[in-house]
All heavy atoms as TSV, in Angstrom:
chain	resi	resn	atom	element	x	y	z
A	1	MET	N	N	0.838	-1.190	0.000
A	1	MET	CA	C	0.000	0.000	0.000
A	1	MET	C	C	0.876	1.244	0.000
A	1	MET	O	O	1.911	1.286	0.637
A	1	MET	CB	C	-0.882	0.033	1.243
A	1	MET	CG	C	-2.064	-0.898	1.166
A	1	MET	SD	S	-3.312	-0.628	2.430
A	1	MET	CE	C	-2.450	-1.030	3.906
A	2	GLY	N	N	0.418	2.254	-0.703
A	2	GLY	CA	C	1.085	3.528	-0.666
A	2	GLY	C	C	2.235	3.679	-1.645
A	2	GLY	O	O	2.856	4.720	-1.682
A	3	GLU	N	N	2.549	2.640	-2.443
A	3	GLU	CA	C	3.653	2.775	-3.386
A	3	GLU	C	C	3.234	3.629	-4.568
A	3	GLU	O	O	2.059	3.806	-4.840
A	3	GLU	CB	C	4.148	1.408	-3.856
A	3	GLU	CG	C	3.147	0.611	-4.664
A	3	GLU	CD	C	2.271	-0.277	-3.810
A	3	GLU	OE1	O	2.443	-0.310	-2.583
A	3	GLU	OE2	O	1.387	-0.920	-4.380
A	4	LYS	N	N	4.226	4.186	-5.266
A	4	LYS	CA	C	3.952	5.032	-6.431
A	4	LYS	C	C	3.431	4.172	-7.573
A	4	LYS	O	O	3.823	3.025	-7.728
A	4	LYS	CB	C	5.227	5.751	-6.886
A	4	LYS	CG	C	5.801	6.678	-5.872
A	4	LYS	CD	C	5.123	7.999	-5.936
A	4	LYS	CE	C	5.793	8.941	-4.948
A	4	LYS	NZ	N	5.112	10.156	-4.794
A	5	TRP	N	N	2.578	4.743	-8.394
A	5	TRP	CA	C	1.998	4.007	-9.512
A	5	TRP	C	C	2.901	4.120	-10.718
A	5	TRP	O	O	3.279	5.204	-11.125
A	5	TRP	CB	C	0.617	4.564	-9.856
A	5	TRP	CG	C	-0.424	4.117	-8.911
A	5	TRP	CD1	C	-0.915	4.814	-7.862
A	5	TRP	CD2	C	-1.086	2.858	-8.898
A	5	TRP	NE1	N	-1.849	4.076	-7.192
A	5	TRP	CE2	C	-1.967	2.875	-7.808
A	5	TRP	CE3	C	-1.019	1.736	-9.684
A	5	TRP	CZ2	C	-2.782	1.795	-7.506
A	5	TRP	CZ3	C	-1.832	0.670	-9.383
A	5	TRP	CH2	C	-2.695	0.706	-8.309
A	6	SER	N	N	3.242	2.994	-11.317
A	6	SER	CA	C	3.958	2.978	-12.580
A	6	SER	C	C	3.062	2.359	-13.648
A	6	SER	O	O	3.527	1.921	-14.678
A	6	SER	CB	C	5.261	2.185	-12.450
A	6	SER	OG	O	4.976	0.852	-12.114
A	7	LEU	N	N	1.795	2.294	-13.357
A	7	LEU	CA	C	0.819	1.673	-14.243
A	7	LEU	C	C	0.090	2.738	-15.042
A	7	LEU	O	O	0.122	3.928	-14.719
A	7	LEU	CB	C	-0.202	0.883	-13.421
A	7	LEU	CG	C	0.356	-0.177	-12.479
A	7	LEU	CD1	C	-0.750	-0.738	-11.611
A	7	LEU	CD2	C	1.031	-1.281	-13.255
A	8	SER	N	N	-0.592	2.302	-16.063
A	8	SER	CA	C	-1.395	3.238	-16.837
A	8	SER	C	C	-2.625	3.639	-16.014
A	8	SER	O	O	-2.981	2.992	-15.019
A	8	SER	CB	C	-1.838	2.600	-18.147
A	8	SER	OG	O	-2.814	1.611	-17.904
A	9	GLN	N	N	-3.275	4.682	-16.452
A	9	GLN	CA	C	-4.477	5.161	-15.764
A	9	GLN	C	C	-5.556	4.084	-15.758
A	9	GLN	O	O	-6.249	3.893	-14.760
A	9	GLN	CB	C	-5.002	6.432	-16.435
A	9	GLN	CG	C	-6.205	7.038	-15.748
A	9	GLN	CD	C	-5.879	7.554	-14.368
A	9	GLN	OE1	O	-4.837	8.176	-14.173
A	9	GLN	NE2	N	-6.747	7.305	-13.407
A	10	GLU	N	N	-5.661	3.354	-16.851
A	10	GLU	CA	C	-6.678	2.307	-16.932
A	10	GLU	C	C	-6.415	1.203	-15.909
A	10	GLU	O	O	-7.349	0.723	-15.250
A	10	GLU	CB	C	-6.704	1.705	-18.334
A	10	GLU	CG	C	-7.783	0.676	-18.534
A	10	GLU	CD	C	-7.813	0.126	-19.953
A	10	GLU	OE1	O	-7.088	0.648	-20.812
A	10	GLU	OE2	O	-8.567	-0.824	-20.177
A	11	GLU	N	N	-5.162	0.814	-15.753
A	11	GLU	CA	C	-4.833	-0.226	-14.782
A	11	GLU	C	C	-5.098	0.256	-13.362
A	11	GLU	O	O	-5.579	-0.494	-12.516
A	11	GLU	CB	C	-3.376	-0.651	-14.936
A	11	GLU	CG	C	-3.116	-1.437	-16.207
A	11	GLU	CD	C	-1.643	-1.660	-16.469
A	11	GLU	OE1	O	-0.844	-0.758	-16.154
A	11	GLU	OE2	O	-1.302	-2.736	-16.976
A	12	GLU	N	N	-4.815	1.531	-13.096
A	12	GLU	CA	C	-5.102	2.080	-11.769
A	12	GLU	C	C	-6.603	2.106	-11.508
A	12	GLU	O	O	-7.055	1.785	-10.415
A	12	GLU	CB	C	-4.532	3.489	-11.636
A	12	GLU	CG	C	-4.715	4.064	-10.256
A	12	GLU	CD	C	-4.121	5.444	-10.079
A	12	GLU	OE1	O	-3.413	5.911	-10.979
A	12	GLU	OE2	O	-4.378	6.046	-9.026
A	13	ASP	N	N	-7.376	2.465	-12.521
A	13	ASP	CA	C	-8.837	2.466	-12.384
A	13	ASP	C	C	-9.364	1.066	-12.094
A	13	ASP	O	O	-10.248	0.892	-11.246
A	13	ASP	CB	C	-9.503	3.016	-13.645
A	13	ASP	CG	C	-9.293	4.507	-13.830
A	13	ASP	OD1	O	-8.917	5.181	-12.843
A	13	ASP	OD2	O	-9.491	4.992	-14.960
A	14	LEU	N	N	-8.829	0.072	-12.783
A	14	LEU	CA	C	-9.245	-1.305	-12.541
A	14	LEU	C	C	-8.892	-1.742	-11.122
A	14	LEU	O	O	-9.675	-2.421	-10.455
A	14	LEU	CB	C	-8.601	-2.251	-13.566
A	14	LEU	CG	C	-9.099	-2.104	-14.992
A	14	LEU	CD1	C	-8.250	-2.951	-15.935
A	14	LEU	CD2	C	-10.558	-2.480	-15.092
A	15	HIS	N	N	-7.716	-1.328	-10.651
A	15	HIS	CA	C	-7.305	-1.658	-9.284
A	15	HIS	C	C	-8.244	-1.004	-8.266
A	15	HIS	O	O	-8.688	-1.640	-7.313
A	15	HIS	CB	C	-5.868	-1.207	-9.045
A	15	HIS	CG	C	-5.394	-1.442	-7.653
A	15	HIS	ND1	N	-5.174	-2.698	-7.143
A	15	HIS	CD2	C	-5.126	-0.576	-6.636
A	15	HIS	CE1	C	-4.776	-2.595	-5.887
A	15	HIS	NE2	N	-4.750	-1.321	-5.565
A	16	ARG	N	N	-8.580	0.257	-8.498
A	16	ARG	CA	C	-9.481	0.977	-7.594
A	16	ARG	C	C	-10.861	0.325	-7.588
A	16	ARG	O	O	-11.479	0.163	-6.537
A	16	ARG	CB	C	-9.564	2.445	-8.000
A	16	ARG	CG	C	-10.326	3.300	-7.015
A	16	ARG	CD	C	-10.248	4.782	-7.300
A	16	ARG	NE	N	-10.546	5.121	-8.664
A	16	ARG	CZ	C	-9.681	5.692	-9.516
A	16	ARG	NH1	N	-8.469	5.981	-9.129
A	16	ARG	NH2	N	-10.031	5.976	-10.747
A	17	GLN	N	N	-11.346	-0.098	-8.758
A	17	GLN	CA	C	-12.643	-0.773	-8.837
A	17	GLN	C	C	-12.626	-2.091	-8.067
A	17	GLN	O	O	-13.594	-2.423	-7.376
A	17	GLN	CB	C	-13.021	-1.022	-10.293
A	17	GLN	CG	C	-13.392	0.228	-11.041
A	17	GLN	CD	C	-13.588	-0.020	-12.525
A	17	GLN	OE1	O	-13.518	-1.158	-12.996
A	17	GLN	NE2	N	-13.830	1.044	-13.273
A	18	SER	N	N	-11.508	-2.814	-8.165
A	18	SER	CA	C	-11.424	-4.076	-7.413
A	18	SER	C	C	-11.391	-3.803	-5.918
A	18	SER	O	O	-11.951	-4.568	-5.124
A	18	SER	CB	C	-10.215	-4.892	-7.851
A	18	SER	OG	O	-9.019	-4.341	-7.365
A	19	LEU	N	N	-10.749	-2.704	-5.509
A	19	LEU	CA	C	-10.752	-2.332	-4.094
A	19	LEU	C	C	-12.174	-2.033	-3.620
A	19	LEU	O	O	-12.563	-2.431	-2.521
A	19	LEU	CB	C	-9.858	-1.119	-3.842
A	19	LEU	CG	C	-8.361	-1.347	-3.899
A	19	LEU	CD1	C	-7.623	-0.016	-3.768
A	19	LEU	CD2	C	-7.916	-2.297	-2.811
A	20	PHE	N	N	-12.954	-1.323	-4.441
A	20	PHE	CA	C	-14.341	-1.033	-4.081
A	20	PHE	C	C	-15.152	-2.317	-3.940
A	20	PHE	O	O	-15.942	-2.454	-3.013
A	20	PHE	CB	C	-15.005	-0.117	-5.121
A	20	PHE	CG	C	-14.768	1.341	-4.870
A	20	PHE	CD1	C	-14.000	2.090	-5.747
A	20	PHE	CD2	C	-15.306	1.971	-3.766
A	20	PHE	CE1	C	-13.783	3.433	-5.526
A	20	PHE	CE2	C	-15.099	3.315	-3.536
A	20	PHE	CZ	C	-14.330	4.052	-4.415
A	21	ARG	N	N	-14.958	-3.272	-4.858
A	21	ARG	CA	C	-15.676	-4.542	-4.763
A	21	ARG	C	C	-15.321	-5.272	-3.477
A	21	ARG	O	O	-16.186	-5.778	-2.769
A	21	ARG	CB	C	-15.362	-5.427	-5.972
A	21	ARG	CG	C	-16.135	-5.070	-7.211
A	21	ARG	CD	C	-16.019	-6.142	-8.272
A	21	ARG	NE	N	-14.634	-6.385	-8.685
A	21	ARG	CZ	C	-13.973	-5.698	-9.612
A	21	ARG	NH1	N	-14.578	-4.717	-10.240
A	21	ARG	NH2	N	-12.727	-5.992	-9.924
A	22	LYS	N	N	-14.017	-5.321	-3.158
A	22	LYS	CA	C	-13.576	-6.004	-1.943
A	22	LYS	C	C	-14.101	-5.296	-0.696
A	22	LYS	O	O	-14.546	-5.939	0.253
A	22	LYS	CB	C	-12.048	-6.064	-1.893
A	22	LYS	CG	C	-11.445	-6.994	-2.909
A	22	LYS	CD	C	-9.928	-6.932	-2.844
A	22	LYS	CE	C	-9.281	-7.782	-3.915
A	22	LYS	NZ	N	-7.809	-7.657	-3.878
A	23	ALA	N	N	-14.042	-3.961	-0.693
A	23	ALA	CA	C	-14.506	-3.201	0.461
A	23	ALA	C	C	-16.004	-3.393	0.671
A	23	ALA	O	O	-16.472	-3.482	1.801
A	23	ALA	CB	C	-14.174	-1.723	0.279
A	24	ARG	N	N	-16.758	-3.462	-0.426
A	24	ARG	CA	C	-18.202	-3.672	-0.333
A	24	ARG	C	C	-18.520	-5.009	0.328
A	24	ARG	O	O	-19.519	-5.155	1.018
A	24	ARG	CB	C	-18.810	-3.618	-1.732
A	24	ARG	CG	C	-20.254	-3.231	-1.752
A	24	ARG	CD	C	-20.805	-3.062	-3.158
A	24	ARG	NE	N	-20.093	-2.045	-3.915
A	24	ARG	CZ	C	-19.559	-2.241	-5.129
A	24	ARG	NH1	N	-19.661	-3.403	-5.721
A	24	ARG	NH2	N	-18.934	-1.269	-5.752
A	25	LYS	N	N	-17.622	-5.987	0.125
A	25	LYS	CA	C	-17.816	-7.305	0.723
A	25	LYS	C	C	-17.259	-7.386	2.135
A	25	LYS	O	O	-17.365	-8.422	2.781
A	25	LYS	CB	C	-17.155	-8.367	-0.157
A	25	LYS	CG	C	-17.843	-8.540	-1.489
A	25	LYS	CD	C	-17.167	-9.584	-2.335
A	25	LYS	CE	C	-17.851	-9.723	-3.676
A	25	LYS	NZ	N	-17.187	-10.716	-4.521
A	26	GLY	N	N	-16.625	-6.295	2.627
A	26	GLY	CA	C	-16.171	-6.264	4.011
A	26	GLY	C	C	-14.669	-6.394	4.215
A	26	GLY	O	O	-14.225	-6.543	5.352
A	27	ASP	N	N	-13.867	-6.314	3.168
A	27	ASP	CA	C	-12.413	-6.438	3.284
A	27	ASP	C	C	-11.836	-5.168	3.926
A	27	ASP	O	O	-11.854	-4.098	3.337
A	27	ASP	CB	C	-11.797	-6.657	1.900
A	27	ASP	CG	C	-10.303	-6.934	1.944
A	27	ASP	OD1	O	-9.665	-6.650	2.970
A	27	ASP	OD2	O	-9.779	-7.433	0.934
A	28	GLU	N	N	-11.332	-5.309	5.151
A	28	GLU	CA	C	-10.819	-4.149	5.893
A	28	GLU	C	C	-9.568	-3.548	5.243
A	28	GLU	O	O	-9.394	-2.340	5.248
A	28	GLU	CB	C	-10.508	-4.535	7.344
A	28	GLU	CG	C	-11.751	-4.777	8.177
A	28	GLU	CD	C	-12.655	-3.554	8.274
A	28	GLU	OE1	O	-12.131	-2.433	8.433
A	28	GLU	OE2	O	-13.878	-3.725	8.192
A	29	LYS	N	N	-8.699	-4.397	4.681
A	29	LYS	CA	C	-7.490	-3.885	4.026
A	29	LYS	C	C	-7.852	-3.003	2.836
A	29	LYS	O	O	-7.242	-1.962	2.615
A	29	LYS	CB	C	-6.589	-5.034	3.564
A	29	LYS	CG	C	-5.885	-5.735	4.685
A	29	LYS	CD	C	-4.953	-6.812	4.148
A	29	LYS	CE	C	-4.279	-7.556	5.274
A	29	LYS	NZ	N	-3.385	-8.609	4.756
A	30	ALA	N	N	-8.855	-3.412	2.080
A	30	ALA	CA	C	-9.302	-2.626	0.935
A	30	ALA	C	C	-9.881	-1.292	1.399
A	30	ALA	O	O	-9.618	-0.248	0.794
A	30	ALA	CB	C	-10.331	-3.395	0.127
A	31	LYS	N	N	-10.657	-1.303	2.478
A	31	LYS	CA	C	-11.217	-0.061	3.015
A	31	LYS	C	C	-10.118	0.897	3.446
A	31	LYS	O	O	-10.179	2.094	3.159
A	31	LYS	CB	C	-12.121	-0.358	4.214
A	31	LYS	CG	C	-13.416	-1.025	3.853
A	31	LYS	CD	C	-14.237	-1.285	5.090
A	31	LYS	CE	C	-15.519	-2.035	4.788
A	31	LYS	NZ	N	-16.327	-2.258	5.977
A	32	ILE	N	N	-9.108	0.370	4.117
A	32	ILE	CA	C	-7.994	1.207	4.588
A	32	ILE	C	C	-7.232	1.791	3.406
A	32	ILE	O	O	-6.900	2.979	3.392
A	32	ILE	CB	C	-7.072	0.389	5.514
A	32	ILE	CG1	C	-7.793	0.071	6.820
A	32	ILE	CG2	C	-5.775	1.135	5.777
A	32	ILE	CD1	C	-7.069	-0.947	7.685
A	33	GLU	N	N	-6.973	0.964	2.389
A	33	GLU	CA	C	-6.236	1.449	1.220
A	33	GLU	C	C	-7.020	2.528	0.484
A	33	GLU	O	O	-6.457	3.546	0.071
A	33	GLU	CB	C	-5.916	0.297	0.270
A	33	GLU	CG	C	-5.012	0.710	-0.865
A	33	GLU	CD	C	-4.523	-0.449	-1.703
A	33	GLU	OE1	O	-4.677	-1.617	-1.293
A	33	GLU	OE2	O	-3.969	-0.174	-2.786
A	34	LEU	N	N	-8.322	2.346	0.325
A	34	LEU	CA	C	-9.153	3.363	-0.321
A	34	LEU	C	C	-9.120	4.670	0.458
A	34	LEU	O	O	-9.036	5.753	-0.122
A	34	LEU	CB	C	-10.593	2.876	-0.453
A	34	LEU	CG	C	-10.864	1.889	-1.570
A	34	LEU	CD1	C	-12.234	1.267	-1.403
A	34	LEU	CD2	C	-10.745	2.570	-2.919
A	35	GLN	N	N	-9.143	4.567	1.783
A	35	GLN	CA	C	-9.156	5.772	2.598
A	35	GLN	C	C	-7.796	6.474	2.584
A	35	GLN	O	O	-7.739	7.692	2.469
A	35	GLN	CB	C	-9.559	5.432	4.028
A	35	GLN	CG	C	-9.952	6.640	4.836
A	35	GLN	CD	C	-10.693	6.254	6.102
A	35	GLN	OE1	O	-10.743	5.106	6.488
A	35	GLN	NE2	N	-11.268	7.234	6.751
A	36	GLU	N	N	-6.712	5.708	2.667
A	36	GLU	CA	C	-5.387	6.320	2.722
A	36	GLU	C	C	-4.941	6.877	1.373
A	36	GLU	O	O	-4.417	7.981	1.303
A	36	GLU	CB	C	-4.361	5.304	3.227
A	36	GLU	CG	C	-4.494	4.996	4.695
A	36	GLU	CD	C	-3.496	3.947	5.165
A	36	GLU	OE1	O	-2.731	3.420	4.325
A	36	GLU	OE2	O	-3.480	3.679	6.375
A	37	ILE	N	N	-5.127	6.111	0.312
A	37	ILE	CA	C	-4.611	6.520	-0.996
A	37	ILE	C	C	-5.559	7.475	-1.712
A	37	ILE	O	O	-5.134	8.479	-2.265
A	37	ILE	CB	C	-4.334	5.282	-1.878
A	37	ILE	CG1	C	-3.207	4.479	-1.254
A	37	ILE	CG2	C	-3.968	5.694	-3.296
A	37	ILE	CD1	C	-2.896	3.188	-1.959
A	38	TYR	N	N	-6.856	7.160	-1.699
A	38	TYR	CA	C	-7.810	7.923	-2.498
A	38	TYR	C	C	-8.667	8.878	-1.669
A	38	TYR	O	O	-9.448	9.641	-2.231
A	38	TYR	CB	C	-8.707	6.969	-3.288
A	38	TYR	CG	C	-7.910	6.100	-4.234
A	38	TYR	CD1	C	-7.699	4.757	-3.969
A	38	TYR	CD2	C	-7.354	6.627	-5.384
A	38	TYR	CE1	C	-6.965	3.959	-4.827
A	38	TYR	CE2	C	-6.610	5.848	-6.245
A	38	TYR	CZ	C	-6.419	4.514	-5.964
A	38	TYR	OH	O	-5.686	3.735	-6.809
A	39	GLY	N	N	-8.561	8.837	-0.360
A	39	GLY	CA	C	-9.356	9.723	0.472
A	39	GLY	C	C	-10.840	9.419	0.419
A	39	GLY	O	O	-11.672	10.311	0.549
A	40	VAL	N	N	-11.196	8.150	0.234
A	40	VAL	CA	C	-12.588	7.732	0.090
A	40	VAL	C	C	-13.088	7.188	1.409
A	40	VAL	O	O	-12.433	6.375	2.047
A	40	VAL	CB	C	-12.703	6.634	-0.997
A	40	VAL	CG1	C	-14.102	6.071	-1.053
A	40	VAL	CG2	C	-12.287	7.185	-2.333
A	41	ARG	N	N	-14.241	7.648	1.844
A	41	ARG	CA	C	-14.873	7.152	3.068
A	41	ARG	C	C	-16.046	6.282	2.659
A	41	ARG	O	O	-16.942	6.727	1.945
A	41	ARG	CB	C	-15.349	8.325	3.919
A	41	ARG	CG	C	-16.313	7.987	5.042
A	41	ARG	CD	C	-15.598	7.308	6.201
A	41	ARG	NE	N	-16.396	7.331	7.397
A	41	ARG	CZ	C	-17.252	6.366	7.747
A	41	ARG	NH1	N	-17.439	5.334	6.974
A	41	ARG	NH2	N	-17.926	6.447	8.872
A	42	LEU	N	N	-16.023	5.028	3.078
A	42	LEU	CA	C	-17.107	4.108	2.755
A	42	LEU	C	C	-18.101	4.064	3.909
A	42	LEU	O	O	-17.712	3.995	5.062
A	42	LEU	CB	C	-16.564	2.709	2.490
A	42	LEU	CG	C	-15.610	2.609	1.308
A	42	LEU	CD1	C	-14.999	1.226	1.236
A	42	LEU	CD2	C	-16.342	2.923	0.028
A	43	TRP	N	N	-19.371	4.099	3.564
A	43	TRP	CA	C	-20.442	4.094	4.551
A	43	TRP	C	C	-21.196	2.774	4.466
A	43	TRP	O	O	-21.517	2.306	3.383
A	43	TRP	CB	C	-21.420	5.228	4.275
A	43	TRP	CG	C	-20.810	6.578	4.372
A	43	TRP	CD1	C	-20.040	7.187	3.433
A	43	TRP	CD2	C	-20.888	7.480	5.459
A	43	TRP	NE1	N	-19.648	8.421	3.870
A	43	TRP	CE2	C	-20.151	8.626	5.115
A	43	TRP	CE3	C	-21.513	7.430	6.700
A	43	TRP	CZ2	C	-20.036	9.709	5.968
A	43	TRP	CZ3	C	-21.388	8.517	7.537
A	43	TRP	CH2	C	-20.663	9.632	7.178
A	44	SER	N	N	-21.537	2.207	5.617
A	44	SER	CA	C	-22.362	1.003	5.632
A	44	SER	C	C	-23.808	1.402	5.354
A	44	SER	O	O	-24.168	2.575	5.416
A	44	SER	CB	C	-22.263	0.311	6.988
A	44	SER	OG	O	-22.912	1.080	7.978
A	45	GLU	N	N	-24.635	0.425	5.064
A	45	GLU	CA	C	-26.044	0.718	4.801
A	45	GLU	C	C	-26.708	1.344	6.021
A	45	GLU	O	O	-27.535	2.249	5.889
A	45	GLU	CB	C	-26.778	-0.554	4.397
A	45	GLU	CG	C	-26.413	-1.038	3.016
A	45	GLU	CD	C	-27.239	-2.232	2.592
A	45	GLU	OE1	O	-28.428	-2.303	2.977
A	45	GLU	OE2	O	-26.697	-3.078	1.884
A	46	GLN	N	N	-26.335	0.883	7.220
A	46	GLN	CA	C	-26.916	1.437	8.444
A	46	GLN	C	C	-26.492	2.897	8.625
A	46	GLN	O	O	-27.302	3.731	9.033
A	46	GLN	CB	C	-26.483	0.621	9.671
A	46	GLN	CG	C	-27.030	-0.785	9.703
A	46	GLN	CD	C	-26.222	-1.761	8.851
A	46	GLN	OE1	O	-25.134	-1.448	8.402
A	46	GLN	NE2	N	-26.768	-2.943	8.638
A	47	GLU	N	N	-25.232	3.211	8.320
A	47	GLU	CA	C	-24.759	4.593	8.444
A	47	GLU	C	C	-25.468	5.501	7.443
A	47	GLU	O	O	-25.861	6.621	7.782
A	47	GLU	CB	C	-23.244	4.667	8.216
A	47	GLU	CG	C	-22.424	4.049	9.334
A	47	GLU	CD	C	-20.955	3.965	8.994
A	47	GLU	OE1	O	-20.614	3.632	7.838
A	47	GLU	OE2	O	-20.140	4.230	9.890
A	48	ARG	N	N	-25.644	5.014	6.215
A	48	ARG	CA	C	-26.333	5.824	5.207
A	48	ARG	C	C	-27.791	6.039	5.572
A	48	ARG	O	O	-28.352	7.114	5.331
A	48	ARG	CB	C	-26.232	5.165	3.837
A	48	ARG	CG	C	-24.855	5.349	3.213
A	48	ARG	CD	C	-24.816	4.783	1.842
A	48	ARG	NE	N	-24.766	3.327	1.992
A	48	ARG	CZ	C	-25.067	2.472	1.050
A	48	ARG	NH1	N	-25.453	2.877	-0.105
A	48	ARG	NH2	N	-24.986	1.172	1.276
A	49	ALA	N	N	-28.432	5.042	6.155
A	49	ALA	CA	C	-29.837	5.168	6.527
A	49	ALA	C	C	-30.022	6.205	7.627
A	49	ALA	O	O	-31.066	6.861	7.708
A	49	ALA	CB	C	-30.386	3.822	6.979
A	50	ALA	N	N	-29.002	6.372	8.486
A	50	ALA	CA	C	-29.106	7.313	9.595
A	50	ALA	C	C	-28.800	8.752	9.183
A	50	ALA	O	O	-29.055	9.677	9.953
A	50	ALA	CB	C	-28.153	6.893	10.712
A	51	LEU	N	N	-28.293	8.960	7.975
A	51	LEU	CA	C	-27.957	10.313	7.531
A	51	LEU	C	C	-29.215	11.142	7.304
A	51	LEU	O	O	-30.236	10.633	6.854
A	51	LEU	CB	C	-27.159	10.273	6.229
A	51	LEU	CG	C	-25.753	9.704	6.299
A	51	LEU	CD1	C	-25.158	9.636	4.893
A	51	LEU	CD2	C	-24.872	10.551	7.194
A	52	THR	N	N	-29.120	12.413	7.619
A	52	THR	CA	C	-30.196	13.337	7.306
A	52	THR	C	C	-29.635	14.401	6.382
A	52	THR	O	O	-28.499	14.845	6.537
A	52	THR	CB	C	-30.759	14.019	8.567
A	52	THR	OG1	O	-29.694	14.690	9.234
A	52	THR	CG2	C	-31.395	13.014	9.500
A	53	TYR	N	N	-30.417	14.763	5.410
A	53	TYR	CA	C	-29.985	15.741	4.428
A	53	TYR	C	C	-30.783	17.017	4.600
A	53	TYR	O	O	-31.991	16.977	4.787
A	53	TYR	CB	C	-30.197	15.196	3.009
A	53	TYR	CG	C	-29.395	13.961	2.725
A	53	TYR	CD1	C	-29.968	12.703	2.841
A	53	TYR	CD2	C	-28.068	14.054	2.351
A	53	TYR	CE1	C	-29.234	11.561	2.579
A	53	TYR	CE2	C	-27.325	12.931	2.093
A	53	TYR	CZ	C	-27.909	11.685	2.204
A	53	TYR	OH	O	-27.184	10.574	1.950
A	54	GLU	N	N	-30.077	18.123	4.493
A	54	GLU	CA	C	-30.744	19.410	4.534
A	54	GLU	C	C	-30.634	20.026	3.153
A	54	GLU	O	O	-29.544	20.148	2.615
A	54	GLU	CB	C	-30.094	20.327	5.571
A	54	GLU	CG	C	-30.285	19.842	6.985
A	54	GLU	CD	C	-29.671	20.794	7.995
A	54	GLU	OE1	O	-29.475	21.978	7.664
A	54	GLU	OE2	O	-29.389	20.333	9.093
A	55	ASN	N	N	-31.757	20.372	2.602
A	55	ASN	CA	C	-31.792	20.979	1.288
A	55	ASN	C	C	-32.185	22.446	1.466
A	55	ASN	O	O	-33.354	22.753	1.680
A	55	ASN	CB	C	-32.795	20.250	0.398
A	55	ASN	CG	C	-32.777	20.752	-1.007
A	55	ASN	OD1	O	-32.292	21.848	-1.277
A	55	ASN	ND2	N	-33.311	19.957	-1.923
A	56	PRO	N	N	-31.219	23.354	1.382
A	56	PRO	CA	C	-31.523	24.770	1.613
A	56	PRO	C	C	-32.544	25.337	0.624
A	56	PRO	O	O	-33.348	26.184	0.986
A	56	PRO	CB	C	-30.190	25.478	1.462
A	56	PRO	CG	C	-29.168	24.454	1.194
A	56	PRO	CD	C	-29.821	23.128	1.107
A	57	ARG	N	N	-32.540	24.872	-0.619
A	57	ARG	CA	C	-33.514	25.382	-1.594
A	57	ARG	C	C	-34.927	24.982	-1.204
A	57	ARG	O	O	-35.862	25.749	-1.331
A	57	ARG	CB	C	-33.197	24.862	-2.988
A	57	ARG	CG	C	-31.957	25.501	-3.573
A	57	ARG	CD	C	-31.734	25.063	-4.972
A	57	ARG	NE	N	-32.838	25.535	-5.798
A	57	ARG	CZ	C	-33.044	25.161	-7.035
A	57	ARG	NH1	N	-32.231	24.307	-7.607
A	57	ARG	NH2	N	-34.053	25.625	-7.730
A	58	PHE	N	N	-35.098	23.761	-0.710
A	58	PHE	CA	C	-36.412	23.298	-0.301
A	58	PHE	C	C	-36.891	24.093	0.906
A	58	PHE	O	O	-38.036	24.496	0.977
A	58	PHE	CB	C	-36.376	21.802	0.014
A	58	PHE	CG	C	-37.719	21.263	0.407
A	58	PHE	CD1	C	-38.708	21.026	-0.525
A	58	PHE	CD2	C	-38.011	21.006	1.742
A	58	PHE	CE1	C	-39.935	20.537	-0.177
A	58	PHE	CE2	C	-39.241	20.514	2.110
A	58	PHE	CZ	C	-40.205	20.283	1.150
A	59	ALA	N	N	-36.006	24.326	1.863
A	59	ALA	CA	C	-36.378	25.079	3.074
A	59	ALA	C	C	-36.799	26.497	2.705
A	59	ALA	O	O	-37.764	27.023	3.264
A	59	ALA	CB	C	-35.221	25.094	4.045
A	60	LYS	N	N	-36.100	27.140	1.763
A	60	LYS	CA	C	-36.456	28.506	1.367
A	60	LYS	C	C	-37.843	28.541	0.710
A	60	LYS	O	O	-38.630	29.422	0.975
A	60	LYS	CB	C	-35.419	29.065	0.410
A	60	LYS	CG	C	-34.116	29.418	1.078
A	60	LYS	CD	C	-33.124	29.962	0.074
A	60	LYS	CE	C	-31.806	30.214	0.731
A	60	LYS	NZ	N	-30.763	30.628	-0.227
A	61	ARG	N	N	-38.121	27.545	-0.117
A	61	ARG	CA	C	-39.430	27.509	-0.770
A	61	ARG	C	C	-40.537	27.282	0.256
A	61	ARG	O	O	-41.588	27.888	0.186
A	61	ARG	CB	C	-39.491	26.379	-1.795
A	61	ARG	CG	C	-38.779	26.670	-3.054
A	61	ARG	CD	C	-39.067	25.576	-4.044
A	61	ARG	NE	N	-38.054	25.561	-5.049
A	61	ARG	CZ	C	-37.742	24.548	-5.806
A	61	ARG	NH1	N	-38.391	23.404	-5.652
A	61	ARG	NH2	N	-36.816	24.628	-6.704
A	62	GLY	N	N	-40.286	26.413	1.210
A	62	GLY	CA	C	-41.287	26.090	2.207
A	62	GLY	C	C	-41.567	27.248	3.162
A	62	GLY	O	O	-42.642	27.354	3.722
A	63	ASN	N	N	-40.602	28.140	3.340
A	63	ASN	CA	C	-40.766	29.253	4.285
A	63	ASN	C	C	-41.234	30.535	3.630
A	63	ASN	O	O	-41.365	31.545	4.291
A	63	ASN	CB	C	-39.422	29.523	4.997
A	63	ASN	CG	C	-39.034	28.387	5.921
A	63	ASN	OD1	O	-39.904	27.660	6.390
A	63	ASN	ND2	N	-37.752	28.249	6.169
A	64	ARG	N	N	-41.511	30.516	2.351
A	64	ARG	CA	C	-41.980	31.725	1.682
A	64	ARG	C	C	-43.368	32.087	2.147
A	64	ARG	O	O	-44.241	31.249	2.347
A	64	ARG	CB	C	-42.018	31.517	0.164
A	64	ARG	CG	C	-40.670	31.553	-0.447
A	64	ARG	CD	C	-40.821	31.509	-1.957
A	64	ARG	NE	N	-39.511	31.422	-2.559
A	64	ARG	CZ	C	-39.314	31.180	-3.849
A	64	ARG	NH1	N	-40.340	31.027	-4.640
A	64	ARG	NH2	N	-38.118	31.106	-4.324
A	65	LYS	N	N	-43.570	33.373	2.295
A	65	LYS	CA	C	-44.901	33.854	2.692
A	65	LYS	C	C	-45.512	34.602	1.525
A	65	LYS	O	O	-44.854	35.340	0.810
A	65	LYS	CB	C	-44.782	34.778	3.898
A	65	LYS	CG	C	-44.306	34.030	5.130
A	65	LYS	CD	C	-44.251	34.934	6.311
A	65	LYS	CE	C	-43.748	34.149	7.517
A	65	LYS	NZ	N	-43.674	34.943	8.710
A	66	ALA	N	N	-46.787	34.421	1.341
A	66	ALA	CA	C	-47.485	35.052	0.208
A	66	ALA	C	C	-47.782	36.494	0.461
A	66	ALA	O	O	-47.816	37.027	1.478
A	66	ALA	CB	C	-48.770	34.298	-0.081
């Protein structure tokens, strides 16, 4: 992990895609590599379900007075 890439962009993309597949299946090493090298944070389904989104455009429309 962390070594310089001497591969083509396509090979790096394929490697990153394989890391995502492994991380999705629960591979901790793949998750760590994605986070350290690519700055990617992976969320579990439970974490995503607990997220709340604030949409400022929706709030402005809802608070308009006639």
